[in-house]
Wavefront OBJ file of the C-alpha trace (Angstrom):
o trace
v 151.289 175.463 70.918
v 147.281 177.520 71.446
v 148.412 179.991 72.824
v 151.976 180.637 70.697
v 149.429 180.676 67.363
v 147.360 183.339 68.933
v 150.314 185.402 70.282
v 152.233 184.460 66.809
v 155.419 183.364 68.459
v 157.784 180.473 69.276
v 159.745 179.804 72.331
v 159.652 184.229 72.584
v 160.147 184.416 69.034
v 158.334 186.447 66.769
v 156.500 184.446 63.793
v 154.180 185.803 60.657
v 152.358 182.188 61.154
v 149.388 184.210 59.702
v 151.008 187.130 57.929
v 151.419 190.758 58.890
v 148.422 193.579 57.997
v 151.214 196.241 58.716
v 152.951 198.633 56.353
v 156.413 199.401 57.401
v 157.629 201.803 54.579
v 154.524 203.632 55.942
v 153.916 202.173 59.646
v 150.447 201.806 59.123
v 147.886 199.054 59.320
v 146.464 198.148 56.026
v 144.421 194.659 57.048
v 144.334 192.923 60.473
v 146.029 189.439 60.576
v 143.897 186.615 59.753
v 144.403 185.121 63.527
v 146.423 186.289 66.447
v 148.180 189.458 67.296
v 149.731 191.548 64.715
v 153.256 190.517 64.447
v 154.539 193.780 63.715
v 153.743 194.198 68.318
v 156.478 192.154 68.674
v 159.300 194.314 67.405
v 157.114 197.558 68.626
v 158.570 199.881 71.088
v 155.656 199.768 73.613
v 155.603 196.557 73.437
v 155.418 195.236 77.080
v 152.966 198.048 77.875
v 150.714 196.516 74.771
v 151.192 192.925 75.597
v 150.461 193.713 79.440
v 146.850 195.729 78.707
v 145.792 192.501 76.525
v 146.976 189.896 78.553
v 145.163 191.453 81.599
v 142.091 192.755 80.079
v 141.937 188.459 78.327
v 142.067 187.701 81.710
v 139.427 189.523 82.947
v 137.397 187.879 80.266
v 137.969 184.295 80.878
v 137.307 184.838 84.488
v 134.142 186.607 83.768
v 132.915 184.343 81.401
v 133.812 181.203 83.627
v 132.123 182.645 86.324
v 128.850 183.371 84.505
v 129.158 179.549 83.966
v 129.167 178.759 87.165
v 125.932 180.743 88.102
v 124.319 179.276 85.313
v 125.523 175.838 86.684
v 123.427 176.751 90.086
v 120.204 177.297 88.351
v 120.733 173.565 86.925
v 120.898 172.571 90.594
v 117.500 174.534 91.654
v 115.923 173.274 89.151
v 117.224 169.484 89.270
v 115.831 169.715 92.971
v 113.005 171.642 92.043
v 113.660 174.577 94.310
v 112.012 177.546 92.242
v 112.153 180.189 95.418
v 115.908 179.810 94.896
v 115.876 180.486 91.183
v 113.853 183.583 91.776
v 115.639 185.102 94.724
v 119.080 183.200 94.303
v 120.261 182.892 90.530
v 118.117 185.597 88.870
v 119.830 188.362 92.006
v 123.428 186.806 91.451
v 123.252 186.901 87.598
v 121.732 190.252 87.781
v 124.447 191.664 90.389
v 127.449 189.955 88.519
v 126.698 190.888 84.980
v 125.519 194.521 85.798
v 128.997 195.464 86.916
v 131.620 192.681 85.541
v 129.687 191.670 82.286
v 129.296 195.535 81.986
v 133.069 195.380 82.318
v 133.360 192.638 79.539
v 131.181 195.198 77.442
v 133.483 197.505 77.925
v 136.861 195.349 77.109
v 134.920 194.600 73.479
v 133.659 198.046 73.211
v 136.849 199.833 73.735
v 138.570 197.227 71.238
v 136.829 198.167 68.134
v 136.789 201.922 68.109
v 139.830 203.152 66.121
v 140.235 206.115 68.602
v 144.027 206.828 66.545
v 141.215 207.980 64.009
v 139.526 209.862 66.014
v 141.683 211.655 67.681
v 141.143 211.160 71.327
v 142.662 209.182 73.706
v 141.434 205.619 74.810
v 139.706 206.410 78.370
v 140.974 204.486 80.999
v 138.217 201.469 82.165
v 139.652 201.407 85.447
v 138.400 204.668 86.190
v 135.281 204.115 84.281
v 134.599 200.735 86.122
v 135.099 203.206 89.774
v 133.720 206.928 88.117
v 130.376 204.309 87.996
v 129.664 204.164 91.482
v 131.879 206.713 92.740
v 130.553 209.331 90.844
v 127.241 208.060 89.034
v 126.201 210.537 86.097
v 129.853 212.677 86.008
v 130.649 211.196 82.734
v 127.770 213.532 81.327
v 129.674 216.619 82.447
v 131.256 218.716 79.792
v 134.379 218.487 81.551
v 134.751 214.997 81.168
v 134.251 214.586 77.640
v 137.062 212.788 77.864
v 136.039 209.647 79.610
v 132.973 208.999 77.554
v 133.017 205.908 75.954
v 129.871 205.786 73.849
v 126.217 208.207 73.540
v 123.978 207.226 76.569
v 126.626 205.924 79.280
v 125.732 207.643 81.876
v 122.055 206.618 81.986
v 123.363 203.318 81.182
v 125.642 202.991 84.424
v 122.361 204.656 86.420
v 120.490 201.845 85.037
v 123.216 198.962 85.993
v 124.431 200.645 89.429
v 120.083 200.326 90.663
v 120.082 196.561 89.052
v 123.358 195.500 91.124
v 122.006 197.719 93.992
v 118.089 195.821 94.060
v 119.864 192.593 93.524
v 121.573 192.690 96.963
v 117.933 193.055 99.199
v 116.639 190.565 96.806
v 119.196 187.706 97.411
v 119.224 188.136 101.274
v 115.774 189.000 102.698
v 113.282 186.881 100.443
v 113.939 183.386 100.944
v 113.988 183.168 104.651
v 111.346 185.280 105.188
v 109.236 183.145 102.597
v 110.270 179.933 104.031
v 109.695 180.942 107.145
v 105.988 181.676 105.858
v 105.832 178.179 104.594
v 106.948 176.778 107.894
v 103.821 178.400 109.495
v 101.369 177.449 107.027
v 102.807 173.843 107.463
v 102.647 174.187 111.506
v 98.957 175.269 110.600
v 98.375 172.068 109.017
v 99.703 169.874 111.302
v 97.635 171.472 114.263
v 94.694 171.127 111.806
v 95.087 167.683 111.386
v 96.329 167.214 115.042
v 92.995 168.408 116.421
v 91.103 165.882 113.791
v 92.638 163.241 115.040
v 93.867 163.332 118.716
v 94.156 159.681 119.542
v 97.699 158.852 118.281
v 98.991 161.896 115.999
v 100.693 163.628 118.998
v 103.751 161.232 118.847
v 104.094 161.464 114.692
v 103.662 165.617 114.536
v 106.133 165.705 117.602
v 108.706 163.381 115.417
v 108.266 165.240 112.659
v 108.568 168.029 114.471
v 111.938 166.639 115.851
v 113.468 165.821 112.176
v 112.385 168.988 110.170
v 112.775 171.369 112.944
v 112.908 175.141 111.761
v 115.007 178.148 112.734
v 114.424 180.989 111.432
v 117.377 182.982 112.724
v 119.695 180.055 111.529
v 117.891 180.451 107.666
v 118.637 184.072 107.983
v 122.201 183.686 109.158
v 122.698 181.121 106.516
v 121.631 183.780 103.574
v 123.225 186.339 104.859
v 126.298 184.638 105.114
v 125.702 183.847 101.088
v 124.958 187.224 100.234
v 127.782 188.405 101.766
v 130.290 185.921 100.105
v 128.997 186.111 96.711
v 129.079 190.190 96.730
v 132.200 190.327 97.916
v 133.423 187.336 96.028
v 132.415 188.881 92.744
v 134.689 191.317 93.514
v 137.830 189.156 94.564
v 137.207 186.164 92.475
v 137.525 188.412 89.722
v 140.674 189.646 90.279
v 142.056 186.490 91.053
v 141.688 185.776 87.653
v 144.514 188.421 87.360
v 147.077 185.454 88.121
v 146.915 184.394 84.806
v 147.712 188.022 83.365
v 150.707 187.711 85.991
v 151.947 183.860 84.826
v 151.789 185.287 81.354
v 153.821 187.561 81.509
v 156.483 186.004 83.416
v 156.139 183.386 81.410
v 156.928 185.942 78.277
v 159.776 187.391 79.927
v 161.699 183.972 81.021
v 160.928 182.584 76.936
v 162.267 186.139 75.919
v 165.228 186.481 78.296
v 166.573 182.336 77.531
v 165.965 183.520 73.668
v 167.958 186.753 73.639
v 170.660 185.632 76.269
v 170.745 182.118 74.831
v 170.660 181.882 71.293
v 170.993 185.706 69.790
v 173.855 186.581 71.568
v 175.241 183.121 72.746
v 174.619 180.714 69.285
v 174.027 183.455 66.384
v 176.443 186.321 67.551
v 180.208 185.702 65.687
v 183.016 184.490 68.184
v 186.572 184.606 66.217
v 188.193 187.666 65.449
v 189.792 188.504 61.946
v 192.731 189.707 60.767
v 191.295 193.268 61.333
v 189.926 193.305 64.440
v 185.922 192.563 63.743
v 184.072 189.775 64.874
v 183.549 186.934 62.187
v 182.179 183.064 62.236
v 185.011 180.022 62.927
v 185.711 177.497 64.491
v 185.128 179.202 68.176
v 181.734 180.888 67.158
v 180.458 176.974 66.362
v 181.774 175.315 69.820
v 179.649 178.541 71.442
v 176.819 177.870 69.303
v 176.497 174.179 70.216
v 177.046 174.977 74.090
v 174.639 177.617 73.410
v 171.759 175.755 72.335
v 171.963 172.935 74.436
v 171.862 175.118 77.012
v 168.666 176.711 75.839
v 167.287 173.458 75.398
v 168.027 172.120 78.605
v 167.040 175.260 80.742
v 163.548 175.923 78.405
v 162.157 172.594 79.199
v 163.386 172.696 83.012
v 162.159 176.337 83.602
v 159.308 176.654 80.905
v 158.179 173.098 80.338
v 158.924 171.792 83.922
v 158.338 174.232 86.532
v 156.228 177.022 84.600
v 153.668 174.575 83.520
v 153.563 172.804 86.963
v 153.051 176.273 88.448
v 150.053 177.455 85.895
v 148.568 174.165 86.555
v 148.371 174.771 90.369
v 147.134 178.189 89.476
v 144.205 176.873 87.107
v 143.067 173.713 89.816
v 143.047 176.468 92.245
v 140.496 179.329 89.786
v 138.428 176.101 89.329
v 138.381 174.993 92.852
v 137.592 178.202 93.862
v 136.361 180.669 91.878
v 134.337 178.261 89.438
v 132.795 175.873 91.803
v 131.673 178.157 94.206
v 129.306 179.400 91.973
v 127.034 176.202 92.359
v 128.543 173.773 94.604
v 127.527 173.772 98.019
v 127.695 170.014 99.595
v 124.315 169.488 100.066
v 123.755 166.115 98.396
v 123.751 162.767 99.524
v 126.574 161.270 101.073
v 128.513 158.283 98.981
v 128.532 155.203 100.808
v 130.229 152.064 98.939
v 128.385 149.171 98.017
v 129.350 146.510 100.760
v 127.535 142.933 100.690
v 128.545 143.407 104.764
v 125.722 146.235 104.526
v 122.989 143.961 103.019
v 119.727 143.762 104.895
v 121.103 145.876 108.579
v 118.664 149.780 107.471
v 115.923 147.188 106.614
v 116.585 145.911 109.986
v 117.171 149.143 111.786
l 1 2 3 4 5 6 7 8 9 10 11 12 13 14 15 16 17 18 19 20 21 22 23 24 25 26 27 28 29 30 31 32 33 34 35 36 37 38 39 40 41 42 43 44 45 46 47 48 49 50 51 52 53 54 55 56 57 58 59 60 61 62 63 64 65 66 67 68 69 70 71 72 73 74 75 76 77 78 79 80 81 82 83 84 85 86 87 88 89 90 91 92 93 94 95 96 97 98 99 100 101 102 103 104 105 106 107 108 109 110 111 112 113 114 115 116 117 118 119 120 121 122 123 124 125 126 127 128 129 130 131 132 133 134 135 136 137 138 139 140 141 142 143 144 145 146 147 148 149 150 151 152 153 154 155 156 157 158 159 160 161 162 163 164 165 166 167 168 169 170 171 172 173 174 175 176 177 178 179 180 181 182 183 184 185 186 187 188 189 190 191 192 193 194 195 196 197 198 199 200 201 202 203 204 205 206 207 208 209 210 211 212 213 214 215 216 217 218 219 220 221 222 223 224 225 226 227 228 229 230 231 232 233 234 235 236 237 238 239 240 241 242 243 244 245 246 247 248 249 250 251 252 253 254 255 256 257 258 259 260 261 262 263 264 265 266 267 268 269 270 271 272 273 274 275 276 277 278 279 280 281 282 283 284 285 286 287 288 289 290 291 292 293 294 295 296 297 298 299 300 301 302 303 304 305 306 307 308 309 310 311 312 313 314 315 316 317 318 319 320 321 322 323 324 325 326 327 328 329 330 331 332 333 334 335 336 337 338 339 340 341 342 343 344 345 346 347 348 349 350 351 352
């Protein structure tokens, strides 16, 4: 229902729920509607191109916002375990890298929507081309021959700073944590050695036992951090692209709804089926019969295909985005293993 209110349509039938600000005589927009999409877009010749672009951008915005929220949830994990090292050298680099690329992309989307390009008399630059040129041709947007690619003043300088931030965040995410943990381990070993020198009697077994329980391997820590860095950097791109499945699902749903509406209701139920004396189509008994059959078929097919199959498919895709793209930003599975309460185990651990 909420999405239907946004798009001003019910089962692919265009509605004017919130009113229209389009002047059909002069073919101009007087004022935007109170809420949702302008209903006039449903009757435009470039309707598919408009909704295609709109839904693609909305899926990117939703994905970036949800994954950014997941990164902030990782901050809560670090603060809960008082791991301030990961706050400085994992949370902040992740936020800086992700925000400098995809946060900037979301900003460009909203900025492009806010500029009246038709009134300015210039075509709207492609955001995909802008993001690719940002890395492949830094500073090229400031050249005179690329004047049509400029979105705002100072764009080249802003993109140069964002590229620098993204490049700096990668080594910050990779190198500091392994080396700092190695330095902490060496400092702890020196303290143990000093303690052992002062307490030779009976201290060897305690230290050895502690070393076995907390064995440190710089190679393991570095490899683990390298895997995390690679997964995050590459995953930021692939996960954002994965949210485009929302765009594909929305397009498939709208096209199926429009197909059922046009072919079953409009052509089957609302079109006259009887033939008059002059050979023209008129409304009669056959029209009423076809109307009932078409309406029943439309209800059954819409319920089975749109409400059952499409909703199940959308739920599975949304569950996958929730489980992989979103929870992958903060869930690590390093907590305490859950053990169910059992009367038989009471006192067992104390005896061991």
